[in-house]
C-alpha positions as CSV (number, residue, x, y, z in Angstrom):
1,X,4.9,-40.9,134.1
2,X,7.5,-43.4,134.7
3,X,8.6,-43.2,131.1
4,X,9.0,-39.4,131.2
5,X,11.0,-39.6,134.5
6,X,13.3,-42.1,132.8
7,X,13.8,-39.8,129.8
8,X,14.5,-36.8,132.0
9,X,16.9,-38.8,134.1
10,X,18.8,-40.0,130.9
11,X,19.1,-36.4,129.7
12,X,20.4,-35.2,133.0
13,X,22.9,-38.0,133.1
14,X,24.1,-37.1,129.6
15,X,24.4,-33.4,130.5
16,X,26.3,-34.2,133.7
17,X,28.6,-36.6,131.7
18,X,29.3,-33.9,129.1
19,X,30.1,-31.3,131.7
20,X,32.4,-33.8,133.4
21,X,34.1,-34.7,130.1
22,X,34.5,-31.0,129.2
23,X,36.1,-30.1,132.5
24,X,38.3,-33.1,132.5
25,X,39.7,-33.0,128.9
26,X,42.0,-30.3,127.6
27,X,44.0,-30.1,124.3
28,X,47.5,-28.9,123.7
29,X,48.6,-27.7,120.2
30,X,52.1,-27.3,118.8
31,X,52.4,-23.6,120.0
32,X,51.3,-24.3,123.7
33,X,52.5,-25.7,126.9
34,X,50.4,-26.4,130.0
35,X,50.9,-26.3,133.8
36,X,48.2,-28.0,135.8
37,X,47.3,-26.5,139.2
38,X,45.0,-27.8,142.0
39,X,43.6,-25.2,144.2
40,X,46.5,-22.8,143.1
41,X,49.3,-25.3,143.6
42,X,51.2,-26.9,140.7
43,X,50.5,-30.5,140.2
44,X,53.0,-32.6,138.2
45,X,55.3,-31.5,135.4
46,X,54.7,-29.0,132.6
47,X,53.0,-30.6,129.6
48,X,54.9,-29.5,126.4
49,X,53.9,-32.2,123.9
50,X,50.8,-31.6,121.7
51,X,47.8,-33.9,122.2
52,X,44.7,-34.5,124.3
53,X,45.1,-34.7,128.1
54,X,42.9,-35.3,131.1
55,X,42.5,-33.6,134.5
56,X,40.2,-33.7,137.4
57,X,37.2,-31.5,136.6
58,X,36.4,-28.5,138.8
59,X,39.5,-29.2,141.0
60,X,42.4,-28.9,138.6
61,X,43.0,-26.1,136.1
62,X,45.1,-26.1,132.9
63,X,47.2,-22.9,132.6
64,X,48.3,-22.3,129.0
65,X,51.6,-20.6,128.0
66,X,53.0,-19.9,124.5
67,X,55.8,-22.2,123.4
68,X,56.9,-20.1,120.3
69,X,59.1,-17.0,120.1
70,X,57.7,-13.8,121.7
71,X,58.6,-10.2,120.9
72,X,60.0,-7.5,123.1
73,X,60.4,-4.0,121.9
74,X,62.3,-1.6,124.1
75,X,61.5,2.0,124.7
76,X,63.9,4.4,122.9
77,X,65.9,6.2,125.5
78,X,68.6,8.8,125.7
79,X,72.0,7.3,126.6
80,X,75.4,9.1,127.0
81,X,78.4,7.4,125.5
82,X,81.9,7.2,126.9
83,X,83.0,10.2,124.7
84,X,80.1,12.3,126.2
85,X,77.8,12.1,123.1
86,X,74.1,11.8,123.9
87,X,72.2,9.4,121.6
88,X,68.8,7.7,121.3
89,X,69.0,4.0,121.5
90,X,66.2,1.7,120.4
91,X,66.5,-2.1,120.9
92,X,64.4,-5.2,120.4
93,X,64.6,-8.9,121.6
94,X,63.1,-12.3,121.0
95,X,62.4,-14.5,124.0
96,X,60.5,-17.6,125.0
97,X,59.3,-19.5,128.1
98,X,62.0,-22.0,128.8
99,X,60.5,-23.4,132.1
100,X,56.8,-22.9,132.4
101,X,56.6,-24.0,136.1
102,X,59.2,-21.3,137.1
103,X,57.6,-18.8,134.8
104,X,54.2,-19.5,136.4
105,X,55.6,-19.2,139.9
106,X,57.4,-15.9,139.2
107,X,55.7,-13.8,136.6
108,X,52.5,-15.8,135.9
109,X,51.6,-13.9,132.7
110,X,53.1,-12.3,129.6
111,X,52.4,-8.7,130.8
112,X,54.5,-9.2,133.9
113,X,57.2,-11.0,131.9
114,X,57.5,-7.9,129.6
115,X,57.9,-5.7,132.6
116,X,60.7,-8.0,133.8
117,X,62.4,-7.7,130.4
118,X,62.2,-3.9,130.5
119,X,63.8,-3.9,134.0
120,X,66.6,-6.2,133.0
121,X,67.4,-5.4,129.3
122,X,67.2,-1.6,129.5
123,X,69.8,-1.2,132.2
124,X,72.1,-3.6,130.4
125,X,71.8,-1.5,127.3
126,X,72.6,1.7,129.2
127,X,75.5,0.2,131.0
128,X,77.2,-1.2,127.9
129,X,76.5,1.7,125.6
130,X,77.8,4.3,128.1
131,X,81.0,2.1,128.6
132,X,82.3,2.6,125.1
133,X,82.7,5.4,122.5
134,X,80.0,6.2,120.0
135,X,81.9,4.5,117.2
136,X,81.7,1.2,119.0
137,X,77.9,1.3,119.0
138,X,77.6,2.4,115.3
139,X,80.2,0.3,113.4
140,X,81.1,-3.4,113.5
141,X,84.7,-3.2,112.0
142,X,87.2,-0.5,111.3
143,X,87.3,-1.0,107.6
144,X,88.4,2.1,105.6
145,X,85.7,4.6,104.7
146,X,85.5,7.2,102.1
147,X,85.9,9.9,104.8
148,X,89.3,10.2,106.3
149,X,91.6,12.7,107.9
150,X,95.0,13.6,106.4
151,X,97.5,14.1,109.2
152,X,101.2,15.0,108.9
153,X,103.4,12.7,110.9
154,X,107.0,13.7,111.4
155,X,109.7,11.1,111.5
156,X,112.1,12.2,114.3
157,X,115.0,10.2,113.1
158,X,114.9,11.4,109.5
159,X,113.2,14.8,110.0
160,X,110.8,14.0,107.3
161,X,107.2,15.2,107.4
162,X,105.0,13.4,105.0
163,X,101.2,13.6,104.8
164,X,99.5,10.2,105.3
165,X,95.8,9.1,105.2
166,X,94.9,7.9,108.7
167,X,91.4,6.4,109.5
168,X,89.7,8.6,112.0
169,X,87.9,5.9,114.0
170,X,89.2,2.6,115.4
171,X,86.7,-0.1,116.5
172,X,87.6,-2.6,119.3
173,X,84.3,-4.4,119.9
174,X,81.7,-3.2,117.5
175,X,78.0,-3.0,117.6
176,X,77.3,-6.8,117.3
177,X,79.6,-7.6,120.1
178,X,78.0,-5.0,122.4
179,X,74.6,-6.4,121.5
180,X,75.9,-10.0,122.3
181,X,77.2,-8.9,125.7
182,X,73.8,-7.2,126.5
183,X,72.1,-10.5,125.5
184,X,74.4,-12.6,127.7
185,X,73.8,-10.3,130.7
186,X,70.0,-10.4,130.2
187,X,69.9,-14.2,129.7
188,X,71.7,-14.8,132.9
189,X,69.3,-12.7,134.9
190,X,66.1,-13.9,133.2
191,X,66.8,-17.6,133.7
192,X,65.5,-17.4,137.2
193,X,62.1,-16.3,135.8
194,X,61.9,-19.2,133.4
195,X,62.6,-16.9,130.4
196,X,65.2,-17.5,127.7
197,X,66.5,-14.6,125.6
198,X,67.0,-16.0,122.1
199,X,68.3,-12.9,120.4
200,X,68.8,-9.2,121.1
201,X,69.7,-6.4,118.7
202,X,70.1,-2.6,118.5
203,X,67.4,-1.5,116.1
204,X,68.4,2.2,115.7
205,X,70.9,4.7,117.1
206,X,70.4,8.4,116.5
207,X,71.6,11.7,117.9
208,X,69.5,13.7,120.1
209,X,67.8,16.8,118.5
210,X,70.3,19.3,119.9
211,X,73.3,17.4,118.4
212,X,71.7,16.0,115.2
213,X,71.7,19.3,113.4
214,X,75.4,20.0,114.1
215,X,76.3,16.5,113.0
216,X,74.4,16.8,109.8
217,X,76.0,20.2,109.1
218,X,79.5,18.6,109.7
219,X,78.6,15.6,107.5
220,X,77.4,18.1,104.8
221,X,80.7,20.0,105.1
222,X,82.7,16.8,104.8
223,X,80.8,15.8,101.7
224,X,81.2,19.2,100.2
225,X,85.0,19.0,100.9
226,X,85.2,15.7,99.2
227,X,83.1,17.0,96.3
228,X,85.4,20.0,96.0
229,X,88.4,17.8,95.9
230,X,86.9,15.8,93.1
231,X,86.0,19.0,91.3
232,X,89.5,20.3,91.6
233,X,91.0,17.1,90.3
234,X,88.5,17.2,87.5
235,X,89.4,20.9,86.7
236,X,93.1,19.9,86.8
237,X,92.5,17.0,84.4
238,X,90.4,19.2,82.1
239,X,93.1,21.8,82.0
240,X,95.6,19.1,81.2
241,X,93.4,17.7,78.4
242,X,92.8,21.3,77.1
243,X,96.5,22.0,77.1
244,X,97.3,18.8,75.2
245,X,94.5,19.7,72.7
246,X,95.7,23.2,72.3
247,X,99.2,22.0,71.7
248,X,98.0,19.4,69.1
249,X,95.8,22.1,67.5
250,X,98.9,24.5,67.2
251,X,100.9,21.6,65.6
252,X,98.1,20.9,63.1
253,X,97.8,24.7,62.4
254,X,101.5,25.0,61.9
255,X,101.7,22.0,59.6
256,X,98.6,23.2,57.7
257,X,100.2,26.8,57.4
258,X,103.5,25.3,56.2
259,X,101.8,23.2,53.6
260,X,99.6,26.0,52.5
261,X,102.6,28.3,52.1
262,X,104.3,25.6,50.1
263,X,101.4,25.1,47.8
264,X,101.1,28.9,47.5
265,X,104.7,29.4,46.7
266,X,104.5,26.6,44.0
267,X,101.4,28.3,42.6
268,X,103.1,31.6,42.5
269,X,106.1,30.2,40.8
270,X,103.9,28.5,38.3
271,X,101.9,31.7,37.7
272,X,105.2,33.6,37.3
273,X,106.4,31.1,34.8
274,X,103.2,31.3,32.8
275,X,103.3,35.1,32.9
276,X,107.0,35.1,31.8
277,X,106.2,32.6,28.9
278,X,103.2,34.7,27.9
279,X,105.3,38.0,28.0
280,X,108.1,36.2,26.1
281,X,105.7,35.2,23.3
282,X,104.2,38.7,22.7
283,X,105.5,41.4,25.0
284,X,103.5,44.2,23.3
285,X,100.2,42.3,23.7
286,X,101.1,41.4,27.3
287,X,101.8,45.0,28.0
288,X,98.6,46.0,26.3
289,X,96.5,43.5,28.4
290,X,98.1,44.8,31.7
291,X,97.4,48.4,30.6
292,X,93.8,47.4,30.1
293,X,93.6,45.9,33.5
294,X,95.0,49.0,35.0
295,X,92.5,51.1,33.2
296,X,89.7,48.9,34.5
297,X,90.8,49.6,38.1
298,X,91.0,53.4,37.4
299,X,87.8,55.1,38.6
300,X,88.3,58.6,37.3
301,X,90.0,60.4,34.4
302,X,92.7,61.6,36.6
303,X,93.5,58.0,37.7
304,X,93.7,57.0,34.0
305,X,96.1,60.0,33.2
306,X,98.1,59.1,36.3
307,X,98.3,55.5,35.1
308,X,99.3,56.6,31.6
309,X,102.1,58.9,32.9
310,X,103.4,56.1,35.0
311,X,103.3,53.6,32.1
312,X,105.2,56.2,29.9
313,X,107.8,56.5,32.6
314,X,108.1,52.8,32.8
315,X,108.4,52.3,29.1
316,X,111.2,54.9,28.9
317,X,113.0,53.3,31.8
318,X,112.6,49.9,30.0
319,X,114.0,51.3,26.8
320,X,117.0,52.7,28.7
321,X,117.6,49.4,30.4
322,X,117.4,47.6,27.1
323,X,120.0,49.9,25.6
324,X,122.2,49.3,28.6
325,X,121.8,45.6,28.2
326,X,122.8,45.7,24.6
327,X,125.8,47.8,25.4
328,X,126.8,45.4,28.1
329,X,126.4,42.5,25.6
330,X,128.6,44.2,23.1
331,X,131.3,44.9,25.7
332,X,131.1,41.3,26.9
333,X,131.5,40.0,23.4
334,X,134.3,42.4,22.7
335,X,136.2,41.4,25.8
336,X,135.6,37.7,25.5
337,X,138.7,35.5,25.4
338,X,138.5,32.2,23.6
339,X,140.5,29.5,25.1
340,X,141.2,26.3,23.3
341,X,142.1,23.2,25.2
342,X,144.1,20.6,23.3
343,X,144.2,17.1,24.6
344,X,147.7,15.5,24.4
345,X,147.6,11.8,23.7
346,X,150.6,9.9,24.5
347,X,151.5,7.7,21.5
348,X,153.2,4.5,21.7
349,X,156.7,4.3,20.3
350,X,156.8,3.1,16.8
351,X,159.6,2.1,14.6
352,X,161.4,5.1,13.0
353,X,161.9,4.8,9.3
354,X,164.5,7.0,7.8
355,X,163.1,9.5,5.3
356,X,164.6,10.2,1.9
357,X,165.5,13.6,0.4
358,X,162.3,13.9,-1.6
359,X,160.2,13.2,1.5
360,X,162.1,15.7,3.6
361,X,161.6,18.5,0.9
362,X,157.9,17.7,0.8
363,X,157.5,17.9,4.5
364,X,159.4,21.2,4.6
365,X,157.1,22.7,1.9
366,X,154.0,21.6,3.7
367,X,155.3,23.1,7.0
368,X,156.1,26.5,5.4
369,X,152.6,26.6,3.7
370,X,150.8,25.9,7.0
371,X,152.9,28.6,8.7
372,X,151.9,31.1,6.1
373,X,148.2,30.1,6.4
374,X,148.3,30.4,10.2
375,X,150.0,33.8,10.0
376,X,147.3,35.0,7.5
377,X,144.6,33.7,9.8
378,X,146.1,35.5,12.9
379,X,146.4,38.7,10.9
380,X,142.9,38.5,9.7
381,X,141.5,37.9,13.2
382,X,143.6,40.8,14.6
383,X,142.3,43.2,11.9
384,X,138.7,42.1,12.5
385,X,139.1,42.6,16.2
386,X,140.5,46.1,15.7
387,X,137.8,47.1,13.3
388,X,135.3,48.4,16.1
389,X,138.1,50.4,17.6
390,X,139.1,51.8,14.3
391,X,135.5,52.8,13.6
392,X,135.3,54.6,17.0
393,X,138.7,56.3,16.4
394,X,137.7,57.3,13.0
395,X,134.4,58.8,14.3
396,X,136.3,60.7,17.0
397,X,138.8,62.1,14.4
398,X,135.9,63.2,12.1
399,X,134.2,64.9,15.0
400,X,137.5,66.7,15.9
401,X,138.0,67.8,12.3
402,X,134.5,69.1,12.1
403,X,135.0,71.1,15.2
404,X,138.4,72.5,14.0
405,X,137.0,73.5,10.6
406,X,134.0,75.3,12.2
407,X,136.3,77.3,14.5
408,X,138.5,78.3,11.5
409,X,135.6,79.6,9.5
410,X,134.2,81.6,12.4
411,X,137.5,83.6,13.1
412,X,137.5,85.9,9.9
413,X,133.9,87.0,10.5
414,X,134.7,88.2,14.0
415,X,137.7,90.2,12.7
416,X,135.6,91.9,10.0
417,X,133.1,92.9,12.5
418,X,135.8,94.4,14.6
419,X,137.1,96.4,11.6
420,X,133.7,97.8,10.8
421,X,133.3,99.1,14.3
């Protein structure tokens, strides 16, 4: 009996000790911080270092709070900008508990802290977004974009109006600067709750439904305008290239035509030369071949007769032309004057030797003989040149005599006929 009581008492002592140990020991890890309270009042400082800690069991309570970064996601809301454009703004932030004791005294838990963040950050966002134009909330810098307006500015001094490309928007602060100002305002107000805002950004900005469609239509129109500009420049460049190609093509065609005509002319000249040589070798055979070619082209007998008549006419004409050519050759040869050109060579003076009587007589005889020979040659040439004229004159005289004799014989017969009547 006594032994069982001892065992039961030992077990109870162990259980009570375990309960006391469990209630008095608490563990803090790297992501936690603890505030100890006793009957609802804070005892001591916040415990931020990780490790094992002790407290009075059943009297003191360990309140755990996260030490890492926490998320806050704002509700998208409709905000008007300074230029009266209504947009949807969606923001987010990262925060942490900087003073667990103040945090415990003011908000106590994470749900209440998020409500405080909503109450402080959302009004700051509305205040700053509505204080600036839309471009300040959308862009960070005023760097040039591919969309621009071309405005015409007139120089009053010079009176010169020249189109210039001017950027439509000008950014003074920018989206990041507005987010930084929102973060600064929220940080100052949240420090009294033991909350530190580490970062705050604008997640998305969009037009409201009533404005979005018109904005999209305007963007589409601008893109179409830019595309049409590129197309117009492309068409102009294409027309320029086609014009240059047409010009080059015309130059190539002209050079090719000139070269072809040159080759054709040389070929025609060569063919004409070959035909002339062939005709000169055997004119009759050449005429016969040409006649056969013409007969091959004739389709009916009438065509052949027509070709034959035409050839006969051409032959007669050729014969007449040949006779005229011979007559012209005769007249040309008859009227030809022969000119002799005698080159006079200046001789050097030589010593004059006096001739004797015999030498003088010999020279005189030779000179008289030469004179007689030259006179006989001139007489012979004159007679030969007159012979054609004498022949023509003789023929004319004979024709005249024949005509006269025929007239004399015809007169008595006519008188006899008159007597008989």
